[in-house]
N, C-alpha and C positions, 0 to 999 in steps of 0.2 A: 606541483611538486618539482617543477623545474626540468621536466623531461627526463626524469630518472626512471628508466624501466625497472631497475632492481627494486626500488621502493614500491612501485606500483604492483609488481608481481608478489612482493612480500605481503603487502596489504591485502591483495586478493586472496592469498593463501590463508591469512589470519582470519579474515571475515568469513571465508568459506568454512574454515574449521570451527569458528564460533557458532555459525548458523547450524552446522552439523551437530555440534554438541547440544545446542538448545533443542533442536527438532528431534534428534534420534536418542538422546540420553537425558533430556530434561535438565540440562545444566542451569544452575542458578548460583548466585553468590550469597553466602551467609557470613555473619560475624558471630563467632561462638560466644564471646563475652566482652565485657568492658576492657578496652585496651588491646584486644586480640586483633590479629590481622584477618582480613577478609579472605575467604577461600572458596573455591569452586566446588560445589557438591552436585551430585547427579541424582535426580528423582525419577526413577523408572515408573513409579505409580502415576506421575503426571504424564509420562509418555503414553501410558495405557489410556488415561482419561482423554488425552488430546487426539487419539487416533481418529475419532469421528469428526472432530472440529478441525483439527490441523492447524499448523502454523503458517504454511505456505499455500498460496492460491495456485490452483492448477491452471495452466495455460497463461500465466502472467510472467513477465520478465522483471527481475529485480536488478536495479542499477545502483552501484555504490561508487562514489568518486573517491579515489585514493588521496588521502591527505597525510601530512606529516603527523598530525594528531592521531590518526588511526594507526600509523606506523609505530608510534611510541606508546600507544595505549596498552596497559597490561590487560590480560584476560579478565581480571576481576572488575575492570571498568567496562570492557567491551561487551561481555556477556549480558549484563543488565540493559545496556543500550540496544543490543540486538533484540532482546526479548521485547522491549518497549516498541521498537521499530516494527517488528513483525506483527505485534498485536495491533498497532495503529494502522498499518498498511492493510491488514486483513479486514479490519472493521470498515475502513473507507472503501476498499475494493468491493465488499459485499453491498454497500450502499450503491456504488456505481453499477454493479451488475444488476441489482434490483431495478434501478431506473431504466436499464436497457430492456428489461423484460416487461415493464409496465406498458399498457396500451397508451398511445398518445392522448393528451387531453383534447377535448373538443372545444371549439370556440364558443363563447357565450351565446352567440346568435343561433347556433345549432342546438343548443341544449334548452333554451327557453321556448315553451310551446307557443306563446302568444306574440312572439317577436315578429316585427314586420320584415319582409324580405327586402333587400336593397333593390332599388330600381336600376335597371341597366342604364348606363350612360349613353346619351345620344351623341353621335358625332355628326358634324356638319358635312354635307356632301361637298366634294371639291367644286370650286367655281367653274361655271361653264366657260369654255373657250370659244370665242367667235370664229 
């Protein structure tokens, strides 16, 4: 963004506000009818359902790179993108955390009962010096 701290701080505030609206108030964008403008609505029932599941992973850090697109984006476009991003990140983070808690896989030699043990490699003794 060309080193413009103003834009970066504005994007930070907008993204933080959008995340807060999605997580705490169940914000989503709906279109009432044909030809109508999209508007942001709040679904508190969804907030109650998501209490156990959650949108944000505990002990994870979320990084957003400020761009002019985010700076100019209206909330009616930003909120669906935030919802999609939070859902995707949570799904992938759960997979990663699960892989961290799984025991390591054993090598095939250790798991097959009839497998031959590898012979130790012999090394030649150093040549004798006269």
